[in-house]
C-alpha positions in Angstrom: 20.7 9.0 -20.7 18.8 9.9 -17.6 16.8 7.3 -15.8 13.1 8.6 -14.7 10.7 6.7 -12.5 7.2 7.8 -11.8 4.7 6.8 -9.5 0.8 7.9 -9.5 -1.3 7.1 -6.2 -5.0 7.3 -7.3 -6.9 7.4 -4.0 -10.5 8.0 -3.1 -10.1 11.4 -1.8 -6.9 12.5 -3.9 -4.3 11.4 -6.9 -0.6 12.2 -6.2 2.2 11.9 -8.9 5.6 11.7 -8.3 8.8 11.9 -10.5 12.1 10.5 -9.6 15.8 10.3 -11.2 18.0 7.4 -10.3 21.6 8.1 -10.5 25.0 6.9 -9.1 25.1 7.9 -5.3 28.9 7.5 -5.4 31.7 7.2 -7.8 33.3 3.8 -7.5 30.4 2.4 -10.0 29.4 -0.3 -7.7 26.1 -0.6 -9.0 24.2 1.3 -5.9 21.6 3.8 -6.7 20.2 7.0 -5.0 16.9 8.5 -6.2 16.3 12.4 -6.0 12.8 13.4 -6.2 12.4 16.0 -9.1 8.9 17.1 -8.8 5.1 16.3 -7.9 1.7 17.0 -8.5 -1.4 16.4 -5.8 -5.0 17.1 -7.0 -8.4 16.3 -5.6 -10.0 13.2 -6.8 -13.7 12.5 -7.2 -13.8 9.7 -9.4 -13.3 6.7 -6.8 -15.8 5.4 -4.2 -14.2 3.2 -1.8 -10.9 2.7 -3.7 -12.7 1.5 -7.0 -13.3 4.0 -10.2 -16.9 5.0 -10.4 -16.4 8.1 -12.7 -13.7 7.7 -15.6 -14.2 11.2 -16.8 -13.6 12.7 -13.3 -10.6 10.2 -12.4 -9.1 10.7 -15.8 -9.1 14.5 -15.2 -7.6 14.0 -11.6 -4.8 12.0 -13.3 -4.0 14.4 -16.0 -4.2 17.2 -13.5 -1.8 15.7 -11.1 0.7 14.4 -13.9 0.6 17.9 -15.4 1.5 19.6 -12.1 4.3 17.0 -11.3 6.1 17.6 -15.0 5.6 21.2 -14.3 7.7 21.1 -11.3 10.1 18.4 -12.6 10.7 19.6 -16.0 10.2 15.6 -17.3 7.8 14.2 -19.4 5.9 11.3 -17.8 5.0 8.7 -20.2 4.6 5.5 -17.6 4.4 5.0 -14.1 4.2 2.7 -11.6 0.4 2.6 -10.1 -1.1 1.7 -6.9 -4.4 -0.4 -6.8 -6.6 -0.9 -4.1 -10.7 -1.1 -3.1 -12.7 -3.7 -1.7 -12.5 -6.1 -4.4 -8.3 -7.1 -3.4 -8.1 -10.5 -1.9 -5.3 -12.0 -0.5 -4.6 -15.6 0.9 -1.8 -17.9 1.5 -0.8 -20.9 -0.1 1.5 -24.1 0.1 3.6 -26.2 -2.1 5.9 -29.1 -2.2 8.4 -30.5 -4.9 11.0 -32.8 -5.1 14.6 -31.7 -5.4 16.3 -32.8 -8.6 20.1 -33.6 -8.1 20.3 -33.7 -4.3 20.8 -29.7 -4.3 18.3 -26.9 -4.3 18.8 -24.7 -7.4 16.9 -21.7 -9.0 15.1 -23.8 -11.3 13.7 -26.2 -8.1 12.6 -22.4 -6.3 10.8 -21.6 -9.8 8.9 -25.0 -9.5 8.0 -24.6 -6.0 6.4 -21.3 -6.2 4.5 -22.4 -9.4 3.2 -25.4 -7.4 2.0 -23.2 -4.5 0.4 -20.7 -7.0 -1.4 -23.6 -8.6 -5.0 -22.6 -7.0 -8.2 -22.4 -8.7 -8.5 -18.4 -9.3 -11.9 -17.4 -10.6 -11.5 -16.2 -14.3 -12.5 -12.7 -13.8 -9.9 -12.2 -11.2 -6.1 -11.6 -12.0 -2.9 -12.2 -9.9 -1.3 -9.0 -8.6 1.5 -10.3 -6.5 3.1 -13.7 -5.6 5.1 -13.0 -2.2 7.3 -15.5 -1.0 7.3 -15.9 2.9 9.4 -18.8 3.8 10.7 -22.2 2.5 11.4 -25.6 3.9 14.2 -27.9 2.9 13.3 -31.4 4.1 12.2 -30.8 7.9 14.2 -27.5 8.1 11.7 -24.8 8.3 11.9 -20.9 8.3 14.3 -21.0 5.2 14.5 -17.5 3.3 16.7 -18.4 0.3 17.0 -22.2 -0.1 19.2 -22.1 -3.2 22.2 -24.1 -2.7 20.9 -26.4 0.0 21.1 -30.2 0.2 18.0 -31.9 0.4 15.3 -33.9 -1.5 12.2 -31.9 -0.7 11.3 -28.4 -0.9 8.4 -26.8 0.3 7.1 -23.0 -0.3 4.5 -21.0 1.5 3.7 -17.9 -0.5 0.9 -15.1 -0.3 -1.0 -14.5 -3.2 -2.8 -11.3 -3.8 -5.4 -11.0 -6.6 -7.7 -8.3 -8.1 -11.1 -8.1 -10.0 -10.2 -8.0 -13.6 -12.7 -5.2 -14.6 -11.7 -2.9 -11.8 -8.0 -3.3 -12.5 -8.7 -2.6 -16.5 -11.1 0.2 -15.6 -7.9 1.8 -13.7 -5.5 1.1 -16.6 -7.9 2.7 -19.0 -8.3 5.9 -16.8 -4.4 6.2 -16.8 -4.1 5.6 -20.4 -6.7 8.3 -21.4 -4.6 10.2 -19.0 -1.5 10.2 -21.1 0.3 7.9 -18.8 0.8 3.9 -19.3 0.4 1.9 -16.3 3.7 0.0 -16.4 3.1 -1.8 -13.3 0.1 -2.1 -10.9 1.1 -2.5 -7.2 -1.2 -2.9 -3.9 -1.1 0.3 -2.3 -0.7 -1.0 1.3 2.4 -3.2 0.2 3.7 0.2 -1.2 2.9 1.9 2.1 4.8 -0.4 3.8 7.9 -0.3 1.8 7.9 3.5 2.6 7.0 3.6 6.0 8.2 0.4 7.8 11.5 -0.6 9.0 13.3 -3.9 8.3 13.0 -4.6 12.6 9.6 -4.2 12.8 9.0 -6.2 9.8 11.0 -9.3 11.4 9.6 -8.9 14.7 5.8 -8.8 13.4 4.0 -5.5 12.4 0.6 -4.5 11.3 0.3 -1.5 8.7 -3.1 0.2 8.5 -3.7 2.5 6.1 -6.9 4.5 6.7 -7.7 6.0 3.2 -10.6 8.2 2.1 -13.0 5.1 1.3 -11.1 1.9 2.6 -9.0 0.9 5.3 -6.4 -1.4 4.2 -4.3 -4.0 6.5 -1.2 -5.5 5.7 0.6 -7.8 8.0 4.4 -8.5 8.3 6.3 -11.0 10.3 9.9 -12.8 9.6 10.3 -10.1 6.9 7.3 -11.7 4.5 3.9 -10.8 4.1 1.7 -12.8 6.4 -1.9 -11.1 5.8 -3.7 -8.6 3.6 -7.1 -7.1 4.1 -9.3 -4.6 2.7 -12.2 -2.9 4.9 -14.8 -0.8 3.5 -14.7 2.0 6.1 -12.4 5.0 5.5 -11.8 8.6 6.2 -15.3 9.6 4.2 -17.5 8.0 6.3 -15.9 10.2 9.2 -16.8 13.1 7.3 -20.3 11.9 6.4 -21.1 11.8 10.1 -19.8 15.1 10.8 -21.6 16.4 8.1 -25.0 14.7 9.5 -24.1 15.4 13.1 -23.7 19.3 12.6 -25.8 19.8 10.1 -23.3 21.4 7.7 -21.9 20.7 4.2 -19.8 17.9 3.3 -16.8 20.4 2.1 -17.1 22.3 5.3 -17.4 18.9 7.4 -14.0 17.9 5.6 -12.6 20.9 6.9 -13.7 20.8 10.2 -12.5 17.2 10.6 -8.9 18.1 9.2 -8.6 21.3 11.3 -10.3 20.5 14.7 -11.4 16.7 14.3 -10.3 14.4 17.3 -10.3 10.3 17.8 -11.0 10.8 21.1 -11.8 13.3 23.8 -9.1 12.7 26.1 -6.8 15.2 24.2 -9.6 17.9 24.1 -9.8 20.7 26.8 -13.1 21.5 27.8 -13.1 25.3 27.0 -12.3 24.8 23.1 -14.5 26.1 20.9 -14.9 25.9 16.9 -17.4 27.7 14.4 -19.5 25.4 12.2 -21.0 27.3 9.1 -24.6 27.1 8.5 -26.2 25.6 5.4 -28.5 27.4 2.8 -27.3 30.8 4.2 -28.0 30.0 7.9 -25.6 31.7 10.3 -22.6 29.8 11.5 -22.6 28.2 15.1 -20.2 28.0 17.6 -19.9 24.7 19.4 -17.5 23.1 21.8 -15.0 20.9 20.2 -15.9 18.0 22.3 -18.8 17.7 20.2 -16.6 16.5 17.0 -14.9 13.9 19.4 -18.4 12.8 20.3 -19.3 12.2 16.6 -15.9 11.0 15.4 -14.8 8.5 18.5 -17.3 6.1 17.8 -16.7 5.6 14.0 -12.8 5.3 14.7 -13.7 3.0 17.3 -15.9 0.8 14.6 -12.8 1.2 12.4 -10.5 -0.2 14.8 -12.5 -3.0 16.1 -12.9 -4.2 12.7 -9.3 -4.3 12.2 -9.0 -5.9 15.1 -11.8 -8.7 14.3 -9.7 -9.2 10.9 -6.6 -9.8 12.8 -7.7 -12.2 15.1 -9.6 -13.9 12.5 -6.7 -14.6 10.3 -4.6 -15.9 13.4 -1.6 -13.1 13.2 -2.9 -11.0 16.2 -0.5 -12.8 18.2 2.5 -12.2 15.8 2.6 -8.5 16.4 5.4 -7.7 18.5 6.2 -4.3 17.0 2.8 -3.3 17.3 0.6 -1.0 14.8 1.8 1.5 12.2 -1.1 3.8 11.0 -1.0 6.0 7.8 -3.4 7.6 5.6 -5.0 11.0 5.8 -7.5 9.8 9.0 -4.4 9.0 11.0 -3.4 12.7 11.4 -6.6 13.1 13.5 -5.6 14.1 16.9 -5.7 11.3 19.4 -5.6 8.8 16.8 -2.3 7.0 18.4 -4.0 7.1 22.0 -7.5 5.5 20.5 -5.6 2.7 18.8 -3.5 1.8 21.9 -6.4 1.7 23.9 -8.3 -0.9 21.4 -5.3 -3.1 20.3 -3.3 -3.1 23.6 -0.1 -2.4 21.4 2.3 0.1 20.8 1.3 2.3 17.9 2.9 4.8 16.0 2.1 6.9 13.0 4.0 6.0 9.7 5.7 8.8 7.6 7.5 8.1 4.3 11.1 8.0 5.7 12.7 5.3 3.2 12.2 7.7 0.5 15.1 10.4 0.9 14.6 13.8 -0.2 10.9 13.8 0.1 9.9 17.4 0.8 8.3 18.7 3.8 5.0 19.2 2.3 4.8 15.3 1.2 6.4 14.1 4.5 2.7 12.9 6.0 1.2 9.7 6.3 -1.1 10.4 3.5 2.0 10.3 1.1 3.4 7.2 2.1 1.7 5.0 -0.8 2.9 7.4 -3.5 6.6 7.3 -1.8 6.4 3.6 -1.6 5.2 3.2 -5.2 8.3 5.2 -6.1 10.7 2.9 -4.4 9.0 -0.3 -5.7 9.3 1.0 -9.0 13.3 1.6 -8.5 13.6 -2.3 -6.5 11.7 -3.8 -9.9 14.4 -2.1 -12.1 17.2 -3.2 -10.3 16.2 -6.9 -10.6 15.9 -6.5 -13.9 19.0 -4.7 -14.9 21.8 -6.7 -16.6 19.8 -9.8 -16.3 17.6 -11.0 -19.1 14.8 -12.8 -17.2 13.0 -14.4 -20.2 16.5 -15.9 -21.5 17.3 -17.5 -18.1 14.2 -18.8 -17.4 14.3 -20.2 -21.2 17.6 -21.5 -20.8 16.8 -23.3 -17.6 13.9 -25.2 -18.8 15.9 -26.2 -21.8 18.5 -27.6 -19.5 15.8 -29.3 -17.5 14.4 -30.9 -20.5 18.0 -32.2 -21.5 18.4 -33.3 -17.9 15.1 -35.3 -17.8 15.8 -36.8 -21.4 19.5 -37.6 -20.8 
């Protein structure tokens, strides 16, 4: 039986569906799995604004079209997918829990208990928990422990990062998927997925901020010591750049988007003084020839504003000093020429453009920053499947709790 995984990235500007098959990478049966991409579909999306569904019909149409294209190229029927979720409604915060270790040695049940204690915080009824991400543990006075099971001690502490989403927004996204013929098997925070595809383990350990400049929002996720330390969503993105160009050049939004993609620059440092571009007129007016530097004069202030907001968020959260590896930029707007130079000037840190390098077999058409989220969703779908293979989690959890009750009574 074929093991098929699917991912669905529903963004403000596009919807991307990926289909892959998981199989053995070698013949020794050691359980290591490889993944081969079978097909993909990418179509425009006009149903979201700032990462949130505002038009169900338009969103359903984009999902249906992207899935149909992916099914056609792969020859596989898509019934369920790992779906990305983003938007300004996303909230992330850190929490802390402490429990007493029973028996003098930390066991799996103790880890469950301390994480339950850390996540026992008041969450509004209109919000749902997306992720509970362990950061580090401490056994007695020993901090910085990643896996405490088997360690001797009497007190176990846990620091975790909790990500929540507005229930209504998540339900609308799931409803759109169902109407589009796809069940949302799991919902994953999009910057977490992007990090899975674009970051290297060394960066996660040293400290890195991934900044995803999408169409409607800019997402931030910070890693240090291999764990997620901070997440945030800012209400600015590539569509604001397009709007600025349309207003500044007095041209249609579609033409402004084409100009941004083909000739846009984040800073005029990279533009020659004699470079010229043609700007289509509106309402039948003749096109105009302008200096390319004018695009930079319009786009640079907005890009500086986005990066300044990111910098304020990093400073506010207290993680700015932990970014030894610098920043990684993904999302369509990171392709603007001069973006890395501008970011390095604003943050005074090393900056690189992130690509979905951790998913083997990506076609050249998808080896771009705007497809990091979709690739990461596929990688996370594989990770979730691996963690469940051969391990009936509910039974193990029930068995451990029964054992705990027996130990308490006797």
